[in-house]
N, C-alpha and C positions, 0 to 999 in steps of 0.2 A: 855711529851710521858707517855705512859703506857706499862709496860713491862709485860708481863704474861709468867712466866718462864714453867708453865704446858704446855700451847698452844704453846711455842716459838714464841709469836707475840709482835711486836711493834706497839702501836696506836697512830696515830695523829689526829688533827681535820680532815682530809678529807682522811687520808691513814690508811691501814692495811698492815703492813711488815710483812710477813709470809714465813715458808718454802714451798719451791715448791711442789707439787704434780704432779704424772706422768700425771694426766689430764692435767696439763697446758702445755704440750710438745707441742701440735698442736699450740696452740697460742704463744708460745715462738718460734717456728718455722716461724710462720707467721710474727712475728715483726722482729727477727734477720735477717731472709732473705731480707736484705736490705742494697743496697749498701751504703748509707750515714752512717748508723750505723757501719759497716764494716769499712769505711774510719777512722773512728775515735776512734777504740777501737784498742788494743795492741792483743789479742788473740781470738777475734770473727773470724771464718770462713766465706767465701763466696764463693759460695753459701752456707746457711745453710739449714742443712738436719733435720728431725725428729731424725735420730741418733745422730746429733751433741746435741740436746736439751737433749735426753734422757740421753747420757754418760756424759753431763755437769752435770744433775742434781743428777746423781748417787750416788755420795757421799756426799751429801750437810748434810743429816742427821746424819751421822758418823763423817764428819769435825765439824759440830755444837754440839754434844755430846762431841765429844773430844777436845774443845775448841781451835780446829784449824783455823776455819773460820765460820762466820755465813754468810750465802747467804739467803735473804729474794727475795720473789717476791713481788713488789710494787703494791698494788692493792687499789681500791676504796672501803674504808670503807663500804658502803652502797650497792653498786651493786656487788662488789667484782670482778670487771672488770680488768683485768692484764694490767699495765702501762709499767713494765719493771723490773728491777732487780737492788740490791744493795748488795754489800759483804763487809765485814771487816774481814781482816785477823788478826791472832792473833800470834805475834811472841813473845811468851812467854819470851823467854831470854833476851829480849831487852826491854819487858814491853811497844811495841808499836804495832800500825798495820796499814794497808793500806786500803783505800776504793776505790772503783769502782763501777760504775754504769752505766746502759744504759737505755734509755726511749724511747719506739717506736717510731718512727716518728710523727706519727699522734697525738701524745701526748705532743710533744714539745711545750714551752713556757707557759704552764700551772702551773709551778713551782712545778712540782712533784719532780724532782731531789733534788731541793734546802730543801724542806720539807723531803724528804727521807733521805737524808745527814747529816740534822741538825738533825734527830733523830738517826743516827747511831752514830754521836759524842756523844750526851747524853748517848746512851746504852755504848759506849767503854770506857767514863771517869765514869760515874756512876754506872753502874752495873759490867762491868769489870775491872774496875780502871787502865786503860793504863796511862801512862805518856805523849804519845804521839800518835797522827793519821797523816798520811801523805797521799798524793795522788798525782797521776801524770798524766798527758794529752798530747796530741799532741799540739803544737804551733800553729796549725791551726784550732785546735777546741776550738774557743773562748768562747762559751757558756758554756764549762764545766770549762773552768777558772773564769766565771761569776759567777758559783754555790759556786764554792770552796772560792771565796772571800765574798760572801754573808754570809757564813755559819762562816766566822770569821777566815779562814784559812789565811797564809801570803806566799807569794811567797818566796820559799828560794832557788832557782835557775834553772838554764837551762842545761841540758846536750845535748850539741849541735850534732847535725847530729847523733843522738844515735840510731834511729830505721830505718832499711831498710825497706821500704813498697812500694810494687809495683814500686819497682827501684827508688826509692826515697829515699834519706836520709831526716829524720824529727827530730826535736828538740822535746826533751822530757821534758815540764815544771813541778818542783816538788813544790808542795806546803805542808804545815805543820802547825800544831797547838798543844801547848801543854796544859796539863790538868789546869795548872795555868791560862791559857790565855782564857779557855773557860767558857761560864755563861754569 
């Protein structure tokens, strides 16, 4: 991982994680206006509008500068194509944070979420000196669980029927990793 503090970017073999720009709103809207992404995410609305994209991106720069959250566009390092998003919250009081991500359905299965998530872990532990990073996902979203396992996170528990979505109760699975376990 290469972290460019000035540009606020993280670079991997294939990806450039960068802050969102207003010009990304149209593509974010296109990718997020997808039922299969909506059904696997906690907060994403559906249908997803341009206003949703713009209001979501509005505070990213301020959150980053204030060390509250780091919300990155997951893009192709060469072409700049937007694949999705990955975020890391910063709970300073507890010195930990949560990662969350989505990848546009047409880009599923290419390892972009895994590559971005591994990079975010390195950013959290090396650059921000977190003690712990955690993530949560719906038990029906096995692909997300595989991503978390691949990056070294361990299952910590299940909150049974914790979320009500589309009139169904869904189990929320928690994964976590400590700084001393990373590497």
